[in-house]
Structures are given as structure tokens and as C-alpha cells.
N, C-alpha and C positions, 0 to 999 in steps of 0.2 A: 634521399635515396640511401639505402643501406650500403655500407662498404662491402665490396666483393670479398670472398673468403680469404684471399691471399695477398691482394695487392691494394695499394693505396689509391683511392679514387680522388682525383683532383677536382674540387668543386669551387675553387677560387673564381669569383665573378670575372676577373680580368682574363684568366685563362680560358674560361668558357666563352667569353666574347671573342677572343682570338680564334678559337677553333670553331666558332659558330658562323664564320664567314670565310670567303675565299678571295682569290684575285679579282673575280668578277664584280664583287660588291653589289650584287643584284639580289641574291637570295641570302637571307640571314636566318639562322636556326638557333634553337635552344637545346644544346646537348645537356644530358644529365650529368656528364662528367667526362674527364679526360684521363686516359691511362698511358703510362710510358714504360712499357716493359723493356728490359735490358738484355733479354736472352730469348731464344726460341722456346726454351722450356717454360719460361714465364708466359710467353704468348700462348702456348698450347693450353696451359692451365687456365689462363684468363678466358680464352674462347670457350672452353668447356663450361666454366662457371657462368658466363653470360648466356650460354645456350640453355643451361638449366633454369636460369631466371627469366628466359624468353625476352632478353633485352637486345634490341637491335644495335648493330655496331658497324662502324665504317673506319677505314684506315686513312691516314693523312700523312703525306710527306711534305712537299713544298706548297700544297694547296693551290696549285696554279691551274685551277678550273674556273669557269666563268658563270656557272649557274647552280652551285651547291653540290656538284658531283662528289666532292670530298668531305661533305658535311654529314651530320647524322642528328636530325631533329628528334628530341625526346629519346635519344639513345646515347651510346658511348663512342667517343672518338678515340682511336688508337693512334697516338703520335709516335711515328717510327723514326724520328730524327736521330735517336740514339743508336740506331742500326746503321752506322756510318763508317764501317771499317773495311779495308782491303783484307781479305781472309787468306788468299793464296794466289800465287801467280805461276804461269807457265810460259814465260817470255821466250824460252828456247824451244817450245813445242811447235808442231805443225798441225793446225794453225796455232799461233800464240794466243794466250788467253789470260784473263784476270777474273778472279772470283771475288765478288764484293757483296756486302750487305745492301739490302734494298733501299735503305734510307740515305745512302751516300749520294752526294751530288755529283753530277757528271764532271764538274770542274776538278773534283778530287780524283776521279778516275783518270782524267787526262793528265793531271799532275804526275801521277804514278807512271802511267804508260809512256808518256812523252819523254820521261827521264831515261827510258830504254829504247827510244826511237820508234815507238809504236802508238797506234791510235785506234779507237773503234772505227769501223768502216763508215758509219753514219753518225754525225753529231747534230743535235737540234741547234736552232739559232740562238739559244740561251743556255748556258751551262749550269745555271743555278737551279736546275730541276733535278729531282731525285730519280735514280735509276729505276726503282720500282714504279714510280709514277708514269714515266714515259713508256715503259714496257707494258703497263696495264692499259695504255691508250693507243699505242702504235709507235709513235716517235718518227716524225717526218723531218728531214734535213735537206740542205742544199745539194747533197750528194745522192739523194734518194733515187733519182732517175736511173742511175747506174748501180747503186749499192742496195736499194730497197730501204725498208724502214728498220728501225732499231729492234723491233719485236722479232724480226726475222734473222737477227744476227746473234741470237742467244744459243749457246751450246747446251746449257742445262740450268734448271731452276730448282730452288727449294721452296716449298709452299706449305703453309699451314691452312688446312681446310676448316670448315665450320664445325666439324666434330672433333677438332683438336689434333687430327693426324698431321704428322710432319712427313711430307713426301718429297722425294726427288723425282723430277720429271724432265723429259727431253724428247727428241724425235724417236728415240728407241726405247724409252722407259716411261710408263704412265703417260702415253702419248695423248690420251683423251684429255687429261688434266692440263698438259702442256699446251694443247690447242685452245683450251678454254680460258686460261689465266692471261695469255698474251692478248692484249687488247680486250680483256674481259672486264675491265673496270672494277676489279675486286669482288665480283659476284659469285665466284666459285672457290675462292681461297686467296690468301695473301702471300705475295712473293716476299720471302725473307732474304734469299740469297740469289745472285745471278752470276753465272759463269759466262762471261762476254768474250766473243771472238775479237781478236785484234789483227791489225795488219801494219805493214811498215808505214811510218808517217813521213810525209815530205818535209823538207826544211822550209821551202818557200812556196808561194803561190804567185803565178803571173796573173794579174787581175785586169780584165777588160771591162769597160763601162760604156754604155751608150743609151740612147733613148729611141723610142718609137712613138709616133703620134697618131697611130691608128691600131685598132684591135687586129685588123687583117694583117698588117705588116708585122706586128708583134708575133702573132701566132705562126705566121709563115717562117719568121726568123727562128723562133724557139723550136718548131717542128724540124727544121733543117738541122739545127744544132744537136737536137736529141738523136736524130737518125745518124748523124756523123759521130756522136759519142766521143768527141775529142776532149772537150772540157770536163773536168772532174766535178765542178760545182756550177749549178745554174739556178738563179732565182731572180725575181723581179718585184717591183712595186709599181702600183698605179698611184701617181702623185698629182697634185695640182700643177698645172703648167704655168709656172711663174719662175722668173730667174732666181729668186731667193730660194724657192723650194728645190730647184734643180741643183743649185750650188751646194745645198746641204748633202747631196748624194755623192758628189765627186770630191776628190782630194783638193786641198787648197792650191796645189801646184797647177791644177787644171782650170782654175777659176777664170783666168784671163782668156784662155781659149774658148771657154763656155760663153763668156760675155761677148766676145767677137762674133761667135756663131749666132748668139741670140740677136744681136744687132742686125745681122744679115738675113734673119728669118723673114721672108716675105709672104709666108703662107697665112691663111686665116687661122687664128689661134684657137684651138680647142681648149676647153677648160681643164682637161686631164691629159696626162702623158705617161707612157710606160718607161720606167727606168730599169735597165737590164744590167746585171752583173754576172760575169763569167770568170771562172778561175781554173787554171791549169796547174797541176802539181809539178813542182820542180825541186831538184836537189842541188841546183847551182843558182848563183845570184844573177847571172847574165840574162838580160831580156832576149827573147827570140822574135825577130821581126816576122818570121813565118806565121806566127800566131794570128797576126792581123788579117791574113788572107782567108781565115776561116769565117770572116764576117762579110755578108752581102751588104755592101754599103748602100745599095739602092733601097734597102728596107729600113734603114735607120734615119733618125732625124738629122737632116742637114749634114750628113757624113761625119757627125761628131762622134769620135771614138777615142777613148783614153786607154793607156797601157801603163800599169804600175806593178811594182813588186811588193809583196807583204810576206812577213814570216807566217808560217802556218799557225803558230801559237797565237799571234796577235789577231789573225783573221777569225779564228773560231771562238775567240774570247771577247770579241766586240759585243757591246750591249746592243740588242736590237732596238729599233726605233720606238717600239711600244714601251719598253722599260725606260728609255730616256725621257719619254713624255711623262711617264708615271713619276719619275724623280723630280721633274721640273714642275709639274702641276699638282702633285700630291695624290692622295688616294681617291681616284675617280672611279666611277662605275664603268664596266666594260660590256656593253651590249653587243656581243660579237656573233658573227656567223662564220662557220668554217665548213666548207663543202669540198667534195671530191667530184669534179665536173668533167664529163667527157670532152676530149679535145675537139671532136668534130662538131660540137655545138658551142664551142667557146666564143667565137666571134659574135654570133647573134645574141648570146646571153649577156656578154660583157657590154656590147653596144646598147642594149636595152637598159642595163644597170647604169651605165655612164650617162645616158640621156636623162635619167631622173635623179642623178646623184648630185647633191648639194654639198659644198665644202663644209658647211656647218654641221651636216649630219655625220661627219667623221670626227669632229672635235679635235682634229690634229692626229688622230689615230691612223695607222698605216693600212694599206691593202696589199697583202703579201701574196705572191703567186709563185708556185713551185711546180715544175713539170714532173710527172712520174710515169712509169710504164707498168701496165698491168702484169706482164710476165715476170716482173721483178718482185712482186708481192705474193707471199705464200701464207701469211698468217690468216687463218680462216675467219676470225671475227673482225678483221679490218676490212670492212665493206667498201668496195670501190667499183668503178666501171670495169666491166669484165674483159674488154678488148682494147688493145692499143694504148695510146697515150692519153693521159688525163691530167688535170691540174688540181693541185691543192690551192684553194682560194680562201684566204683568211681576211674577212672584212672586220678589222679590229677597231671598232668604234670606241670612243671614250666620251663620257658625259658626266655631269654633276650627279652624284648619287642622291642628292636631295631634290632632284627634279623628276618625280614619278611620272608626270605627264609626258615629258620628253622621252624618258626611258620606254614607256609604253609605245610611243610612236615609232621609235627606232626598232624595238622588238618586232612590231608589226611589219615594218619594212623588211627586216631579216626573214620573217616567216614567208612573206610574199616571194622574196628572192629564192628561198629554199624550195618552195613549191614549184616555181618555174624550173629549177634545176632538176628536181626529181622527175618532172615530166619529160626531161631529156636524158634520163638515165643517170643522174647525179645522186650522190649520197651525202649524208651529214657526217662530219667528223665530230663525235659527240663530246668535245671538250669545251664547246662554246656555250652561249647563253640561250640558245634556242629552246623552246618549250615543246617541240615536237621532234620525233615521236616521244610520247610520254605514257604509253600504256602497252600491255602485252600485244594487243591487236595491231597497233601501229609498228611495234618493233618486229613482229612477225613479218610484216611487209618489208621492212628495212632489210632484214637478214635473209629473207627468202625461206621457203618451207623446209628445204633440206637442212640448212644451217640452224634454223629455229628448233627443229626436232632435236638436234644435238645439244642445243642450249637447254631445252627442257629436260632432256635426259641427264645432262650435267648437273642441273639444279637438284634433281632428285637424289643424285649420288653425293654431291659435295656441299649442298646448301639446302637440304630438305626442310629445315626449320625456318628458312628465309630470315636468318638474323644478319647475314651480310647484306647490306643495303646501301643505296645511294639515291640521288634525286632523279635518276633517269627513268625509273618506273618500268624496268624490264619485266618485273614479276608482280607489280602492284595492281 
């Protein structure tokens, strides 16, 4: 491939291999080259040049996608890791804010903001993700049931469109573009800068942990807690019901109590159990015994309930289980499913899932569950159940990437689960490895006619040559 007019195209085989894969290790592509612009002006010139040459292009930050969403087969990958600076701050403003380049990792944003006692309202469960990446997908965190998703906490964005324009957009300026690039997977332009809203950060978290051994009790507990809105963070995992697995979830100081409770368990043992973790923000170190009264003990496994304190910094910087498994076992494939499922159909869907779930089909990967509320979500392209509470459910399987037959089986299981979810009003969260929707007809159904019309209009305005692309197949 000929070098672009102004910039050096990296065609080193090792670099191409690195950028021809993502976290999922299911889809592998062959990019023509990789480019690493160091300024918005370079990026603008680059996109104009590629448009003239009719070369497709995709942008890549941390590449934490599971099915090629951040790849570009037979095209050019733009590596934005060099866009990693804090540009400006307004820590004394109302609301306080920080303006950063889109390639910066959230851990760096937090490093700067926490030094001033501030934090983004919502953080994801892993901070080594790029700001531009999570804003382009949505960004769900343990705080989301109260604070919403990260894409809704942006005050202003700077975007380079497919025709090379550098535009500033917000709720009050270039609103059409603003509503398309948030959770827009880079299909209408690339975020280069983000002005992020901040709020006062707590010093500590009072953390409660418990288990539920039925979907009905779990849902009743979570629904009550969400309605009460006392805790600042709520999340859960479905885990194998074994003493070893349960001990992995609680602190070492609670192991003895867990062992005693386990020995006293006289119930028929299901294969799976829900682990729930709740956190209340505090600015003092003293535990509050009143917090325990927020939990209906009749709903939790054998009245087992722990109470501990953690620093806010340590809590949000913990490595999630999926990353721990990755480090332990190496670069495995991730045949994942992520859905947003209505709460009123949670129990039946989960019971059906659990009845057919084998431990080997997870490969040690976690099943993450986070409650959310529809009235806290405002980003138009973040599709979710339209009323009341719903759950983010991440079935984060891992498997040997050299086992194509097993991967195919697990992908089929994910597809069947997804189809059962959409029949009940669920939606896909498209960072996973699912292969549906994968064409405009299917995406039209996913988004609905009204939103799809805006997507098509946006494509004509901001990506008419269709050079901004990815593996999702919105326009293919």
C-alpha cells in the first residue's frame, strides 16, 4: 500500500498483528496499516487523505472489545494512545470538570481528579479503558443505577468527522452530532477530547457483602435496594456455589464466619449462587451499624452478611475478576454476551439460563449483574428497556482460542440466550462477541424506526462515504 500523503503508515507485521485483534481474540483481521497521529490537525488531514483514497478506517484505544469492533480488516487502524493528556481543568467550577484527550485511560483521569477530591460520577469496573472508548459504547458502572452511564455525564466533546471537520458538540451545540457519537461506536466521527463532569469524591466506602441462593430472592433484594437508593454502588456476580468460590469473594477476615455458615447449611445445594456487593460512600472511617438494617436478612443465604471499610481509591482500582483470570491463564478467547434485560422478566430468564449452565461453559469467567434505571439513561443510542429497572448482564465466558469447535458452541449458546432476552424486551450491549444484529435490517429493529431514521440521516451528514467502519455492520 502506498504511503499516505503526509503521515508515516506503519506496516510492521508485529504492529499489524497487534492491531488486527482485540480483547475477545475471536475475530482476527488484516489491517493495511496503522497510523498514530499526534494532533487533531494531523488526524484531520489523515482522514481527508484516506477519504480521497476510499480507504476504510477505524479508531482504536484500549481495544477492549470482544468481536472485532475496534478492528479494520483491509483498512487503516488509527491508534489514539498518544492522545492521552489532561488539557484543562475546572475543579472550582459548578459543576467541576476536567477536559481530556480521548486516548487517556480512566485511571489517569482519576489520578488527576482524586488529587483534588473529585471523581467522575460513574466509573467502570476497570480503569485501564480509554475515555473515548467507553463514551463511544456507553460506559456502565456499579454507580449507574443512581448516576447513569458515562456517556450521559459528558459536558462537551470535540469530534473529527469523516470529512475532516473538527467540531465541538454538546447538548447546546451541534446536538445532532453529540447524540450520535455517544454510544455511536465511531460511526459518525471520532471523539478527540471530552469535557467530563466531576463531583466530590468520598474518602471511604462502607462495603456490605452477602449471597442469595435463588433468582427470586436476589431480584427481590436488588429491587428493594434500588427503590431505597441508599447505597451508592450495587453489583453482583453469579458464581458456582462452592466454599472455595465463595471465599474468593469475601475478605480474608470473613473466611471463618463463611466456613461456619457453610457447615450449618442444611438446604439442598444449588450449583450456582448470587454474590452481592453494596457500597455506601463515607467521609469518615467509623462503621455505621445502621447500614445493616437496610438488608432484609430473610432474602439472603443463611443470614450471612459482612461489613467492611475500603478506601474509595482502592475500591475503584480493583482489578475485575475477568482481568485476574486473563493474567492467570494467559490470552484466552472471550465468547461473551452482554445484554440489558428488563427486571420484570429477570427471574424466569435467569432460572432458565442457570438450569442449562455448566461450569465448564464459563471457563472460570464471571457473570456480572448490575441494576440500572431507565429514567437515568438519556443517551439516544444506548438502547435499553424503556420502563423501570433493568439489568446489565455480562456472561463473560473464557475459552482456549485454539478451540474453534468449543467457541462455536459457546457463541451459539449466547445467541440463544440473546434471542430469549429480546423476546422479553431486552437489548444487546454491543461490546460483546455476539454476531447479531449484524446488518442494517437487524440494527433497524434494535434501534427502532425513530432512532434508526436519525442514524441514517447522521450517516449522510457525517459519514456519507462510509469510510468510518467496524465489525458491527450498521451500514454494510
